[in-house]
Structure formats: structure tokens, C-alpha cells
ROKE-68218 format. One record per residue (C-alpha): x, y, z; residue number from 1. Coordinates in steps of 0.25 Angstrom, whole numbers, plus 5000, padded with zeros to 4 digits. Last residue first. Layout:
<node xx="X" yy="Y" zz="Z" num="NUM"/>
...
This chain:
<node xx="4731" yy="5143" zz="4976" num="468"/>
<node xx="4728" yy="5156" zz="4978" num="467"/>
<node xx="4717" yy="5161" zz="4971" num="466"/>
<node xx="4724" yy="5169" zz="4959" num="465"/>
<node xx="4726" yy="5186" zz="4958" num="464"/>
<node xx="4725" yy="5188" zz="4944" num="463"/>
<node xx="4738" yy="5194" zz="4935" num="462"/>
<node xx="4734" yy="5206" zz="4928" num="461"/>
<node xx="4737" yy="5215" zz="4939" num="460"/>
<node xx="4732" yy="5230" zz="4938" num="459"/>
<node xx="4741" yy="5241" zz="4931" num="458"/>
<node xx="4747" yy="5254" zz="4935" num="457"/>
<node xx="4745" yy="5258" zz="4950" num="456"/>
<node xx="4752" yy="5247" zz="4956" num="455"/>
<node xx="4758" yy="5239" zz="4944" num="454"/>
<node xx="4751" yy="5225" zz="4941" num="453"/>
<node xx="4755" yy="5210" zz="4944" num="452"/>
<node xx="4753" yy="5205" zz="4928" num="451"/>
<node xx="4754" yy="5218" zz="4922" num="450"/>
<node xx="4768" yy="5220" zz="4931" num="449"/>
<node xx="4773" yy="5206" zz="4925" num="448"/>
<node xx="4772" yy="5209" zz="4911" num="447"/>
<node xx="4778" yy="5222" zz="4912" num="446"/>
<node xx="4791" yy="5215" zz="4919" num="445"/>
<node xx="4791" yy="5205" zz="4908" num="444"/>
<node xx="4792" yy="5216" zz="4897" num="443"/>
<node xx="4803" yy="5225" zz="4904" num="442"/>
<node xx="4812" yy="5212" zz="4906" num="441"/>
<node xx="4810" yy="5209" zz="4892" num="440"/>
<node xx="4814" yy="5223" zz="4889" num="439"/>
<node xx="4826" yy="5223" zz="4900" num="438"/>
<node xx="4833" yy="5212" zz="4892" num="437"/>
<node xx="4837" yy="5223" zz="4882" num="436"/>
<node xx="4849" yy="5215" zz="4877" num="435"/>
<node xx="4850" yy="5206" zz="4888" num="434"/>
<node xx="4855" yy="5194" zz="4879" num="433"/>
<node xx="4855" yy="5183" zz="4887" num="432"/>
<node xx="4864" yy="5170" zz="4887" num="431"/>
<node xx="4864" yy="5153" zz="4888" num="430"/>
<node xx="4877" yy="5148" zz="4883" num="429"/>
<node xx="4877" yy="5138" zz="4895" num="428"/>
<node xx="4864" yy="5132" zz="4890" num="427"/>
<node xx="4851" yy="5131" zz="4897" num="426"/>
<node xx="4845" yy="5143" zz="4889" num="425"/>
<node xx="4855" yy="5147" zz="4877" num="424"/>
<node xx="4848" yy="5159" zz="4873" num="423"/>
<node xx="4841" yy="5173" zz="4879" num="422"/>
<node xx="4837" yy="5187" zz="4874" num="421"/>
<node xx="4833" yy="5197" zz="4885" num="420"/>
<node xx="4822" yy="5201" zz="4894" num="419"/>
<node xx="4813" yy="5192" zz="4904" num="418"/>
<node xx="4805" yy="5183" zz="4899" num="417"/>
<node xx="4791" yy="5178" zz="4900" num="416"/>
<node xx="4785" yy="5166" zz="4907" num="415"/>
<node xx="4771" yy="5166" zz="4911" num="414"/>
<node xx="4762" yy="5161" zz="4923" num="413"/>
<node xx="4749" yy="5162" zz="4927" num="412"/>
<node xx="4745" yy="5152" zz="4937" num="411"/>
<node xx="4737" yy="5138" zz="4934" num="410"/>
<node xx="4745" yy="5130" zz="4943" num="409"/>
<node xx="4754" yy="5124" zz="4931" num="408"/>
<node xx="4757" yy="5138" zz="4927" num="407"/>
<node xx="4761" yy="5141" zz="4939" num="406"/>
<node xx="4772" yy="5130" zz="4939" num="405"/>
<node xx="4774" yy="5131" zz="4923" num="404"/>
<node xx="4780" yy="5146" zz="4926" num="403"/>
<node xx="4792" yy="5140" zz="4929" num="402"/>
<node xx="4797" yy="5135" zz="4915" num="401"/>
<node xx="4793" yy="5125" zz="4905" num="400"/>
<node xx="4790" yy="5131" zz="4893" num="399"/>
<node xx="4778" yy="5139" zz="4885" num="398"/>
<node xx="4776" yy="5151" zz="4875" num="397"/>
<node xx="4770" yy="5163" zz="4873" num="396"/>
<node xx="4777" yy="5173" zz="4863" num="395"/>
<node xx="4771" yy="5189" zz="4865" num="394"/>
<node xx="4778" yy="5198" zz="4855" num="393"/>
<node xx="4784" yy="5210" zz="4862" num="392"/>
<node xx="4782" yy="5225" zz="4859" num="391"/>
<node xx="4783" yy="5229" zz="4876" num="390"/>
<node xx="4768" yy="5231" zz="4878" num="389"/>
<node xx="4767" yy="5219" zz="4869" num="388"/>
<node xx="4774" yy="5209" zz="4878" num="387"/>
<node xx="4767" yy="5214" zz="4890" num="386"/>
<node xx="4755" yy="5212" zz="4885" num="385"/>
<node xx="4759" yy="5198" zz="4882" num="384"/>
<node xx="4764" yy="5194" zz="4896" num="383"/>
<node xx="4752" yy="5201" zz="4902" num="382"/>
<node xx="4743" yy="5192" zz="4892" num="381"/>
<node xx="4749" yy="5179" zz="4898" num="380"/>
<node xx="4748" yy="5183" zz="4911" num="379"/>
<node xx="4734" yy="5186" zz="4910" num="378"/>
<node xx="4729" yy="5173" zz="4903" num="377"/>
<node xx="4727" yy="5172" zz="4889" num="376"/>
<node xx="4740" yy="5163" zz="4885" num="375"/>
<node xx="4735" yy="5154" zz="4898" num="374"/>
<node xx="4747" yy="5151" zz="4906" num="373"/>
<node xx="4751" yy="5135" zz="4905" num="372"/>
<node xx="4756" yy="5124" zz="4913" num="371"/>
<node xx="4765" yy="5112" zz="4915" num="370"/>
<node xx="4771" yy="5107" zz="4928" num="369"/>
<node xx="4785" yy="5104" zz="4927" num="368"/>
<node xx="4790" yy="5090" zz="4933" num="367"/>
<node xx="4802" yy="5085" zz="4931" num="366"/>
<node xx="4810" yy="5074" zz="4938" num="365"/>
<node xx="4799" yy="5065" zz="4939" num="364"/>
<node xx="4805" yy="5051" zz="4943" num="363"/>
<node xx="4802" yy="5037" zz="4935" num="362"/>
<node xx="4806" yy="5023" zz="4939" num="361"/>
<node xx="4808" yy="5013" zz="4929" num="360"/>
<node xx="4810" yy="4998" zz="4931" num="359"/>
<node xx="4817" yy="4986" zz="4924" num="358"/>
<node xx="4817" yy="4972" zz="4931" num="357"/>
<node xx="4803" yy="4966" zz="4927" num="356"/>
<node xx="4809" yy="4955" zz="4919" num="355"/>
<node xx="4804" yy="4947" zz="4906" num="354"/>
<node xx="4816" yy="4954" zz="4898" num="353"/>
<node xx="4808" yy="4963" zz="4888" num="352"/>
<node xx="4796" yy="4962" zz="4898" num="351"/>
<node xx="4805" yy="4972" zz="4907" num="350"/>
<node xx="4809" yy="4981" zz="4896" num="349"/>
<node xx="4794" yy="4982" zz="4891" num="348"/>
<node xx="4789" yy="4984" zz="4905" num="347"/>
<node xx="4800" yy="4996" zz="4908" num="346"/>
<node xx="4795" yy="5001" zz="4895" num="345"/>
<node xx="4781" yy="5002" zz="4898" num="344"/>
<node xx="4784" yy="5010" zz="4911" num="343"/>
<node xx="4793" yy="5021" zz="4904" num="342"/>
<node xx="4781" yy="5023" zz="4893" num="341"/>
<node xx="4772" yy="5022" zz="4904" num="340"/>
<node xx="4779" yy="5034" zz="4910" num="339"/>
<node xx="4780" yy="5041" zz="4897" num="338"/>
<node xx="4766" yy="5041" zz="4894" num="337"/>
<node xx="4763" yy="5045" zz="4907" num="336"/>
<node xx="4773" yy="5057" zz="4906" num="335"/>
<node xx="4766" yy="5060" zz="4892" num="334"/>
<node xx="4751" yy="5060" zz="4898" num="333"/>
<node xx="4756" yy="5069" zz="4910" num="332"/>
<node xx="4763" yy="5080" zz="4898" num="331"/>
<node xx="4750" yy="5079" zz="4892" num="330"/>
<node xx="4742" yy="5084" zz="4904" num="329"/>
<node xx="4751" yy="5094" zz="4908" num="328"/>
<node xx="4753" yy="5103" zz="4896" num="327"/>
<node xx="4764" yy="5109" zz="4888" num="326"/>
<node xx="4771" yy="5095" zz="4890" num="325"/>
<node xx="4783" yy="5090" zz="4895" num="324"/>
<node xx="4789" yy="5076" zz="4898" num="323"/>
<node xx="4804" yy="5075" zz="4900" num="322"/>
<node xx="4809" yy="5061" zz="4903" num="321"/>
<node xx="4822" yy="5058" zz="4909" num="320"/>
<node xx="4829" yy="5044" zz="4908" num="319"/>
<node xx="4835" yy="5033" zz="4916" num="318"/>
<node xx="4842" yy="5020" zz="4915" num="317"/>
<node xx="4845" yy="5008" zz="4925" num="316"/>
<node xx="4851" yy="4994" zz="4926" num="315"/>
<node xx="4855" yy="4995" zz="4910" num="314"/>
<node xx="4859" yy="4980" zz="4903" num="313"/>
<node xx="4874" yy="4983" zz="4905" num="312"/>
<node xx="4883" yy="4981" zz="4894" num="311"/>
<node xx="4884" yy="4996" zz="4890" num="310"/>
<node xx="4887" yy="5001" zz="4904" num="309"/>
<node xx="4878" yy="5005" zz="4915" num="308"/>
<node xx="4865" yy="5009" zz="4910" num="307"/>
<node xx="4856" yy="5023" zz="4912" num="306"/>
<node xx="4853" yy="5037" zz="4905" num="305"/>
<node xx="4844" yy="5045" zz="4898" num="304"/>
<node xx="4840" yy="5058" zz="4897" num="303"/>
<node xx="4828" yy="5066" zz="4889" num="302"/>
<node xx="4816" yy="5056" zz="4886" num="301"/>
<node xx="4806" yy="5066" zz="4880" num="300"/>
<node xx="4793" yy="5071" zz="4880" num="299"/>
<node xx="4784" yy="5081" zz="4874" num="298"/>
<node xx="4770" yy="5087" zz="4876" num="297"/>
<node xx="4766" yy="5099" zz="4867" num="296"/>
<node xx="4751" yy="5103" zz="4870" num="295"/>
<node xx="4749" yy="5100" zz="4860" num="294"/>
<node xx="4759" yy="5091" zz="4852" num="293"/>
<node xx="4754" yy="5079" zz="4860" num="292"/>
<node xx="4763" yy="5070" zz="4865" num="291"/>
<node xx="4765" yy="5055" zz="4859" num="290"/>
<node xx="4775" yy="5044" zz="4865" num="289"/>
<node xx="4784" yy="5037" zz="4857" num="288"/>
<node xx="4797" yy="5041" zz="4864" num="287"/>
<node xx="4792" yy="5037" zz="4878" num="286"/>
<node xx="4792" yy="5023" zz="4872" num="285"/>
<node xx="4806" yy="5023" zz="4866" num="284"/>
<node xx="4810" yy="5029" zz="4880" num="283"/>
<node xx="4804" yy="5017" zz="4888" num="282"/>
<node xx="4810" yy="5006" zz="4880" num="281"/>
<node xx="4823" yy="5013" zz="4881" num="280"/>
<node xx="4821" yy="5015" zz="4895" num="279"/>
<node xx="4819" yy="5001" zz="4897" num="278"/>
<node xx="4832" yy="4997" zz="4887" num="277"/>
<node xx="4839" yy="5007" zz="4897" num="276"/>
<node xx="4835" yy="4999" zz="4911" num="275"/>
<node xx="4838" yy="4986" zz="4903" num="274"/>
<node xx="4830" yy="4974" zz="4908" num="273"/>
<node xx="4837" yy="4961" zz="4914" num="272"/>
<node xx="4838" yy="4946" zz="4911" num="271"/>
<node xx="4838" yy="4947" zz="4896" num="270"/>
<node xx="4853" yy="4951" zz="4895" num="269"/>
<node xx="4859" yy="4950" zz="4909" num="268"/>
<node xx="4872" yy="4943" zz="4904" num="267"/>
<node xx="4874" yy="4952" zz="4892" num="266"/>
<node xx="4871" yy="4967" zz="4894" num="265"/>
<node xx="4874" yy="4963" zz="4910" num="264"/>
<node xx="4862" yy="4968" zz="4919" num="263"/>
<node xx="4854" yy="4978" zz="4923" num="262"/>
<node xx="4844" yy="4977" zz="4934" num="261"/>
<node xx="4835" yy="4987" zz="4930" num="260"/>
<node xx="4829" yy="5001" zz="4933" num="259"/>
<node xx="4826" yy="5013" zz="4923" num="258"/>
<node xx="4824" yy="5027" zz="4929" num="257"/>
<node xx="4816" yy="5038" zz="4923" num="256"/>
<node xx="4817" yy="5052" zz="4925" num="255"/>
<node xx="4804" yy="5059" zz="4922" num="254"/>
<node xx="4803" yy="5074" zz="4918" num="253"/>
<node xx="4788" yy="5080" zz="4917" num="252"/>
<node xx="4786" yy="5094" zz="4910" num="251"/>
<node xx="4777" yy="5104" zz="4909" num="250"/>
<node xx="4777" yy="5115" zz="4898" num="249"/>
<node xx="4772" yy="5129" zz="4905" num="248"/>
<node xx="4766" yy="5137" zz="4895" num="247"/>
<node xx="4764" yy="5152" zz="4895" num="246"/>
<node xx="4778" yy="5157" zz="4892" num="245"/>
<node xx="4779" yy="5173" zz="4886" num="244"/>
<node xx="4788" yy="5176" zz="4878" num="243"/>
<node xx="4788" yy="5192" zz="4873" num="242"/>
<node xx="4804" yy="5192" zz="4876" num="241"/>
<node xx="4811" yy="5179" zz="4875" num="240"/>
<node xx="4811" yy="5170" zz="4886" num="239"/>
<node xx="4822" yy="5169" zz="4898" num="238"/>
<node xx="4812" yy="5167" zz="4908" num="237"/>
<node xx="4805" yy="5174" zz="4918" num="236"/>
<node xx="4792" yy="5169" zz="4926" num="235"/>
<node xx="4779" yy="5176" zz="4926" num="234"/>
<node xx="4770" yy="5170" zz="4937" num="233"/>
<node xx="4756" yy="5171" zz="4942" num="232"/>
<node xx="4746" yy="5172" zz="4954" num="231"/>
<node xx="4755" yy="5167" zz="4963" num="230"/>
<node xx="4749" yy="5165" zz="4977" num="229"/>
<node xx="4750" yy="5150" zz="4981" num="228"/>
<node xx="4766" yy="5155" zz="4983" num="227"/>
<node xx="4772" yy="5141" zz="4989" num="226"/>
<node xx="4768" yy="5131" zz="4978" num="225"/>
<node xx="4769" yy="5141" zz="4968" num="224"/>
<node xx="4784" yy="5144" zz="4973" num="223"/>
<node xx="4788" yy="5129" zz="4973" num="222"/>
<node xx="4783" yy="5125" zz="4960" num="221"/>
<node xx="4790" yy="5137" zz="4954" num="220"/>
<node xx="4804" yy="5134" zz="4960" num="219"/>
<node xx="4801" yy="5118" zz="4956" num="218"/>
<node xx="4800" yy="5121" zz="4943" num="217"/>
<node xx="4805" yy="5107" zz="4940" num="216"/>
<node xx="4818" yy="5111" zz="4944" num="215"/>
<node xx="4823" yy="5099" zz="4935" num="214"/>
<node xx="4828" yy="5108" zz="4924" num="213"/>
<node xx="4825" yy="5122" zz="4926" num="212"/>
<node xx="4814" yy="5130" zz="4935" num="211"/>
<node xx="4818" yy="5125" zz="4949" num="210"/>
<node xx="4821" yy="5138" zz="4956" num="209"/>
<node xx="4814" yy="5152" zz="4956" num="208"/>
<node xx="4818" yy="5166" zz="4956" num="207"/>
<node xx="4804" yy="5172" zz="4959" num="206"/>
<node xx="4798" yy="5187" zz="4961" num="205"/>
<node xx="4784" yy="5187" zz="4964" num="204"/>
<node xx="4778" yy="5200" zz="4961" num="203"/>
<node xx="4765" yy="5202" zz="4969" num="202"/>
<node xx="4754" yy="5211" zz="4962" num="201"/>
<node xx="4751" yy="5225" zz="4961" num="200"/>
<node xx="4765" yy="5230" zz="4957" num="199"/>
<node xx="4772" yy="5240" zz="4964" num="198"/>
<node xx="4783" yy="5246" zz="4955" num="197"/>
<node xx="4793" yy="5255" zz="4964" num="196"/>
<node xx="4802" yy="5258" zz="4952" num="195"/>
<node xx="4815" yy="5252" zz="4960" num="194"/>
<node xx="4806" yy="5239" zz="4965" num="193"/>
<node xx="4800" yy="5236" zz="4952" num="192"/>
<node xx="4814" yy="5237" zz="4945" num="191"/>
<node xx="4821" yy="5229" zz="4955" num="190"/>
<node xx="4812" yy="5217" zz="4955" num="189"/>
<node xx="4811" yy="5217" zz="4939" num="188"/>
<node xx="4826" yy="5217" zz="4939" num="187"/>
<node xx="4826" yy="5205" zz="4948" num="186"/>
<node xx="4816" yy="5197" zz="4941" num="185"/>
<node xx="4823" yy="5201" zz="4927" num="184"/>
<node xx="4836" yy="5194" zz="4933" num="183"/>
<node xx="4829" yy="5182" zz="4937" num="182"/>
<node xx="4824" yy="5181" zz="4922" num="181"/>
<node xx="4839" yy="5183" zz="4916" num="180"/>
<node xx="4844" yy="5171" zz="4926" num="179"/>
<node xx="4833" yy="5162" zz="4919" num="178"/>
<node xx="4837" yy="5156" zz="4909" num="177"/>
<node xx="4845" yy="5169" zz="4903" num="176"/>
<node xx="4858" yy="5168" zz="4912" num="175"/>
<node xx="4856" yy="5152" zz="4914" num="174"/>
<node xx="4868" yy="5149" zz="4909" num="173"/>
<node xx="4877" yy="5162" zz="4906" num="172"/>
<node xx="4879" yy="5171" zz="4895" num="171"/>
<node xx="4876" yy="5186" zz="4893" num="170"/>
<node xx="4874" yy="5192" zz="4880" num="169"/>
<node xx="4878" yy="5204" zz="4871" num="168"/>
<node xx="4888" yy="5195" zz="4864" num="167"/>
<node xx="4895" yy="5192" zz="4876" num="166"/>
<node xx="4892" yy="5192" zz="4892" num="165"/>
<node xx="4896" yy="5181" zz="4901" num="164"/>
<node xx="4887" yy="5177" zz="4913" num="163"/>
<node xx="4896" yy="5167" zz="4922" num="162"/>
<node xx="4886" yy="5154" zz="4923" num="161"/>
<node xx="4896" yy="5144" zz="4922" num="160"/>
<node xx="4890" yy="5132" zz="4926" num="159"/>
<node xx="4894" yy="5125" zz="4940" num="158"/>
<node xx="4879" yy="5120" zz="4944" num="157"/>
<node xx="4870" yy="5116" zz="4934" num="156"/>
<node xx="4864" yy="5125" zz="4923" num="155"/>
<node xx="4849" yy="5124" zz="4922" num="154"/>
<node xx="4846" yy="5137" zz="4927" num="153"/>
<node xx="4838" yy="5141" zz="4941" num="152"/>
<node xx="4834" yy="5154" zz="4946" num="151"/>
<node xx="4821" yy="5154" zz="4939" num="150"/>
<node xx="4813" yy="5167" zz="4935" num="149"/>
<node xx="4800" yy="5173" zz="4941" num="148"/>
<node xx="4789" yy="5183" zz="4942" num="147"/>
<node xx="4777" yy="5178" zz="4953" num="146"/>
<node xx="4765" yy="5186" zz="4952" num="145"/>
<node xx="4757" yy="5189" zz="4964" num="144"/>
<node xx="4743" yy="5195" zz="4960" num="143"/>
<node xx="4740" yy="5208" zz="4965" num="142"/>
<node xx="4732" yy="5210" zz="4978" num="141"/>
<node xx="4743" yy="5220" zz="4984" num="140"/>
<node xx="4754" yy="5230" zz="4980" num="139"/>
<node xx="4763" yy="5219" zz="4976" num="138"/>
<node xx="4774" yy="5212" zz="4984" num="137"/>
<node xx="4787" yy="5208" zz="4977" num="136"/>
<node xx="4786" yy="5195" zz="4981" num="135"/>
<node xx="4801" yy="5187" zz="4982" num="134"/>
<node xx="4805" yy="5173" zz="4978" num="133"/>
<node xx="4818" yy="5166" zz="4976" num="132"/>
<node xx="4815" yy="5151" zz="4973" num="131"/>
<node xx="4824" yy="5140" zz="4980" num="130"/>
<node xx="4812" yy="5131" zz="4984" num="129"/>
<node xx="4810" yy="5136" zz="4999" num="128"/>
<node xx="4809" yy="5149" zz="4995" num="127"/>
<node xx="4820" yy="5161" zz="4992" num="126"/>
<node xx="4817" yy="5174" zz="4996" num="125"/>
<node xx="4813" yy="5188" zz="4992" num="124"/>
<node xx="4807" yy="5197" zz="5003" num="123"/>
<node xx="4817" yy="5208" zz="4999" num="122"/>
<node xx="4814" yy="5209" zz="4985" num="121"/>
<node xx="4820" yy="5222" zz="4984" num="120"/>
<node xx="4831" yy="5220" zz="4973" num="119"/>
<node xx="4841" yy="5217" zz="4984" num="118"/>
<node xx="4831" yy="5205" zz="4989" num="117"/>
<node xx="4828" yy="5201" zz="4973" num="116"/>
<node xx="4842" yy="5201" zz="4971" num="115"/>
<node xx="4846" yy="5193" zz="4983" num="114"/>
<node xx="4835" yy="5183" zz="4979" num="113"/>
<node xx="4842" yy="5180" zz="4966" num="112"/>
<node xx="4855" yy="5178" zz="4971" num="111"/>
<node xx="4849" yy="5168" zz="4982" num="110"/>
<node xx="4842" yy="5161" zz="4970" num="109"/>
<node xx="4854" yy="5161" zz="4962" num="108"/>
<node xx="4860" yy="5154" zz="4974" num="107"/>
<node xx="4850" yy="5144" zz="4977" num="106"/>
<node xx="4847" yy="5141" zz="4962" num="105"/>
<node xx="4854" yy="5126" zz="4964" num="104"/>
<node xx="4841" yy="5118" zz="4960" num="103"/>
<node xx="4844" yy="5121" zz="4946" num="102"/>
<node xx="4856" yy="5127" zz="4942" num="101"/>
<node xx="4856" yy="5141" zz="4948" num="100"/>
<node xx="4871" yy="5147" zz="4946" num="99"/>
<node xx="4873" yy="5161" zz="4950" num="98"/>
<node xx="4880" yy="5168" zz="4938" num="97"/>
<node xx="4865" yy="5171" zz="4930" num="96"/>
<node xx="4862" yy="5179" zz="4944" num="95"/>
<node xx="4872" yy="5188" zz="4943" num="94"/>
<node xx="4871" yy="5189" zz="4928" num="93"/>
<node xx="4856" yy="5191" zz="4928" num="92"/>
<node xx="4858" yy="5201" zz="4939" num="91"/>
<node xx="4869" yy="5209" zz="4933" num="90"/>
<node xx="4859" yy="5210" zz="4920" num="89"/>
<node xx="4847" yy="5215" zz="4929" num="88"/>
<node xx="4858" yy="5226" zz="4933" num="87"/>
<node xx="4859" yy="5230" zz="4918" num="86"/>
<node xx="4844" yy="5231" zz="4915" num="85"/>
<node xx="4839" yy="5238" zz="4927" num="84"/>
<node xx="4838" yy="5249" zz="4916" num="83"/>
<node xx="4827" yy="5242" zz="4909" num="82"/>
<node xx="4819" yy="5237" zz="4920" num="81"/>
<node xx="4819" yy="5251" zz="4926" num="80"/>
<node xx="4813" yy="5256" zz="4913" num="79"/>
<node xx="4803" yy="5246" zz="4914" num="78"/>
<node xx="4799" yy="5251" zz="4928" num="77"/>
<node xx="4800" yy="5265" zz="4922" num="76"/>
<node xx="4789" yy="5262" zz="4914" num="75"/>
<node xx="4781" yy="5254" zz="4923" num="74"/>
<node xx="4781" yy="5265" zz="4932" num="73"/>
<node xx="4777" yy="5274" zz="4919" num="72"/>
<node xx="4765" yy="5267" zz="4918" num="71"/>
<node xx="4760" yy="5264" zz="4902" num="70"/>
<node xx="4766" yy="5250" zz="4901" num="69"/>
<node xx="4759" yy="5247" zz="4914" num="68"/>
<node xx="4746" yy="5253" zz="4911" num="67"/>
<node xx="4745" yy="5246" zz="4895" num="66"/>
<node xx="4750" yy="5234" zz="4902" num="65"/>
<node xx="4738" yy="5234" zz="4912" num="64"/>
<node xx="4728" yy="5237" zz="4902" num="63"/>
<node xx="4733" yy="5227" zz="4892" num="62"/>
<node xx="4730" yy="5215" zz="4903" num="61"/>
<node xx="4717" yy="5221" zz="4908" num="60"/>
<node xx="4712" yy="5220" zz="4894" num="59"/>
<node xx="4714" yy="5207" zz="4892" num="58"/>
<node xx="4725" yy="5203" zz="4880" num="57"/>
<node xx="4722" yy="5200" zz="4866" num="56"/>
<node xx="4733" yy="5194" zz="4859" num="55"/>
<node xx="4735" yy="5182" zz="4867" num="54"/>
<node xx="4748" yy="5173" zz="4863" num="53"/>
<node xx="4743" yy="5160" zz="4857" num="52"/>
<node xx="4747" yy="5149" zz="4866" num="51"/>
<node xx="4759" yy="5138" zz="4867" num="50"/>
<node xx="4765" yy="5141" zz="4853" num="49"/>
<node xx="4771" yy="5131" zz="4847" num="48"/>
<node xx="4771" yy="5137" zz="4832" num="47"/>
<node xx="4783" yy="5147" zz="4839" num="46"/>
<node xx="4792" yy="5136" zz="4842" num="45"/>
<node xx="4801" yy="5140" zz="4829" num="44"/>
<node xx="4802" yy="5154" zz="4836" num="43"/>
<node xx="4808" yy="5148" zz="4847" num="42"/>
<node xx="4820" yy="5141" zz="4840" num="41"/>
<node xx="4826" yy="5154" zz="4837" num="40"/>
<node xx="4821" yy="5164" zz="4848" num="39"/>
<node xx="4833" yy="5174" zz="4842" num="38"/>
<node xx="4825" yy="5174" zz="4828" num="37"/>
<node xx="4813" yy="5177" zz="4834" num="36"/>
<node xx="4819" yy="5190" zz="4842" num="35"/>
<node xx="4825" yy="5195" zz="4830" num="34"/>
<node xx="4812" yy="5194" zz="4823" num="33"/>
<node xx="4805" yy="5202" zz="4834" num="32"/>
<node xx="4817" yy="5211" zz="4834" num="31"/>
<node xx="4815" yy="5214" zz="4819" num="30"/>
<node xx="4799" yy="5215" zz="4821" num="29"/>
<node xx="4801" yy="5226" zz="4832" num="28"/>
<node xx="4797" yy="5223" zz="4846" num="27"/>
<node xx="4788" yy="5235" zz="4851" num="26"/>
<node xx="4796" yy="5247" zz="4857" num="25"/>
<node xx="4794" yy="5250" zz="4871" num="24"/>
<node xx="4792" yy="5263" zz="4881" num="23"/>
<node xx="4777" yy="5268" zz="4877" num="22"/>
<node xx="4772" yy="5255" zz="4874" num="21"/>
<node xx="4758" yy="5254" zz="4865" num="20"/>
<node xx="4754" yy="5240" zz="4868" num="19"/>
<node xx="4754" yy="5230" zz="4855" num="18"/>
<node xx="4742" yy="5228" zz="4847" num="17"/>
<node xx="4745" yy="5213" zz="4842" num="16"/>
<node xx="4755" yy="5203" zz="4849" num="15"/>
<node xx="4764" yy="5197" zz="4839" num="14"/>
<node xx="4764" yy="5182" zz="4842" num="13"/>
<node xx="4773" yy="5172" zz="4848" num="12"/>
<node xx="4772" yy="5157" zz="4853" num="11"/>
<node xx="4782" yy="5149" zz="4859" num="10"/>
<node xx="4786" yy="5134" zz="4863" num="9"/>
<node xx="4797" yy="5137" zz="4870" num="8"/>
<node xx="4810" yy="5131" zz="4868" num="7"/>
<node xx="4819" yy="5145" zz="4869" num="6"/>
<node xx="4812" yy="5147" zz="4882" num="5"/>
<node xx="4820" yy="5135" zz="4887" num="4"/>
<node xx="4811" yy="5123" zz="4892" num="3"/>
<node xx="4815" yy="5121" zz="4907" num="2"/>
<node xx="4819" yy="5135" zz="4908" num="1"/>
């Protein structure tokens, strides 16, 4: 994830009148306190809520999940998810140990594709962008729902990705973000096929490229460009149980290069501008930009470089600027101010020495569209109701994830967890604790089933959209 789950702005609210279930115990108060302790910094961000959690749901939503939780075939399916836990853990270890740096996901994609085919999705294939895509057809006339997890990790080629077990946890770079999501998708496919569950709508299984770093969501951009009939998306990320991401923070990143003639620090002084001084002027101006607190809009000059030696008037300098916002309008407004500050800084540095030989060029190196799924939309209410069925508190939040793409297109999309406690994102010490992780996989699967419907049990909640 570009913005990791522990860094999210979250809001949590204990649901009233949790649904009665036959097989699941509601989350006890002590367990909730323990979960809060594990969240650490996340809990402190609770005041930065992106939206209140709905407490009154559509009757159709409540009806669908009441029917699902009462159906014997669904109960058997959920038992199968639990029974598949050890085998799914083997998939997790296998995939984790195949490195998948940004833009080099091919080997992991091939392994994921092989597992999809082995588990019955024989039509799955790798598309032109590198995504693994396979459609499990429904009974007909239902919605088409993407269920996804990203293939790539932030770690460069050559990183030791061997899974190590100690203290009840599995340690390896990328094991939770987001290899766990891939393993859960494979488990879902297996149990759906083994239990002969017929969904009304189509399930589009996707292992996508380009979520991390400068991947710029290229996998999802390609998917939604090529498949114009997608009605919704549920992405898996290492989110705490009960978390539902409904906000996609947009971002633009620019690489700025300053160029001048350069010269000796003494002999050429007063005759040529300094690329580094010009960049410094730009940074000072950018630092004074004011942005709205709501919607949260941020900027930073993240990296700088340049020059050749201490006694040289720098002929070149470069910096990278990151701009983010929870809405696109203030992001674009802030971006305009940043670019204007750069132009003004160049003009000032040239004027300082009465020259015009300093220039600056900008290159857009990061472009993630932003968006939001309404808290009162069917897809969010479905996730809330599924959480309630399993006695979970619902948490609404935001981040920059694959769901940004459908959100920006107005297509219903959420991000939920696949189970397990996780930590150390984007660090070599990344870990996952899979104790009872199957419970999270059950909850997320029930969320999905409510959206696409199960033949003979429930009608789809997700509406079919007009083809774009």
C-alpha cells in the first residue's frame, strides 16, 4: 500500500443490535481492548474519521445477510474456509518466497496463475499489463464483482524473502502486504468450488501489478480500461478485522530538475546562477503554501540532490515533491501553487544575478486518482452487515490503494482485510500472526457473497451498472 493500514485515518463505532448467528461469538470487550492496543497509532487517529459508520441499513441488506447466515450450504462453506487454513498458509509461504519488486512481478504472477488454474479457474490468464485475471461465472444476469489483491511488494530484487517462523508469527518481507490477500483469494476459490457454491453474479479474481511505489496503480488502471462492465470491487489488504476503507486518497508526484551553466565558486561568482540556490528558493516557497485541513491535503519535498563539489556553483539540482488530498480539487489547487512556486524561484534566482540561464523542468512521476465510496452505499452497508454478523466492530477509513481507480470512476469499491494480525509493513521485519486468521477470511467472503448473491439463498445486493 502507498499509505499503510497503520497510518490510516480511521473511525470506529460499535454497531447496535448485532445480528444473531448460529455459529459465531461476538467480539468480547476484552478482545476489543486487546485489538485497540495492537493498533497502537491507529487508535490515536480515530478523530480523523472519513465518515460515520451507518447504523441503519437497507432492509434488503439485512435480509440478504440473514438468509446467508441461516443457509446450511453457507455454514458448510465457512467450515471449509477454516479447514483450508493450513493449506492456505502453505500457499502464503510459497508465494511470499517469490520476490515481486515493482515492475518485476512476472514470476509471482505466473505462480499465482498456476494456483488459480489448479484450483479450477482454468480460463485465468495474464493480461497485457501483467495482471492475473480469471472469471468465475455466476448463474447469469447478476453483477460482475472484482475481488483482488496486489502481487507487488516494495522490496527490491535480491531481498531475502525466505519465510521464518518464531514466537507464533511468520516473518518475511511482503508476507502481509499483500501476499496474504493472494492466499485468501486462492482459498476462496477452492472452497467455493469444493462446496459447489453457485453465485448469481460473476466473481473476477485478480492478482494485480503496480500497487506499490511508482507503479501508479497501473494494473488497476488497465483492468478498468479493458473491462467496461465491472459493477464493483472488493480489494483485500492487511487491514484489521472489521476495517472497511471507503476513501481513496489521491496523489501527484513530481520530479523537478534545475539546470544552469555552473562554474567555479570564486571565479564565476556573480556571473551564473546556482541550481541548488534556485531549488532552495523553491523549497522555501513551497513550505509556505497553506492547504485545507478538511479535506486533508498535504505536500512535502521528499528528496533532494545535486551539485558536483563544495567549490562549484551547482549546474544541476533535483527534488521530488509529493502532493496528496482526500479530494481532487484541493490536490490540483495545491499542485498549481507548487508549480508556480518553482517558476517564481527560478525567476528570482536569475534576477539575483541578472541572467536568464537557470531553468527548471518538471516530470509527473506519480499519478493516483482519488475518490470515495459513500458510507451509505450498498457495498459499504454490506460490509457493515457482514461484520455485524460476526460480532465485529466496523471501522471506516481511507488510504491510497488499488480501490482508488474504481472510486475515481464512480464504481462502488471498498478495501477489507483477509484475516490475521500484521505489522512491520514495508520493513524487512514484516510479520503476520495467523492465529484464527480464518475468521477474517470468513467475514470477508460473506461480504462478497452478499454482493453477488448465492443461487437459492439470496439475491445480489450489488446493482448492475450500465456499461461504460
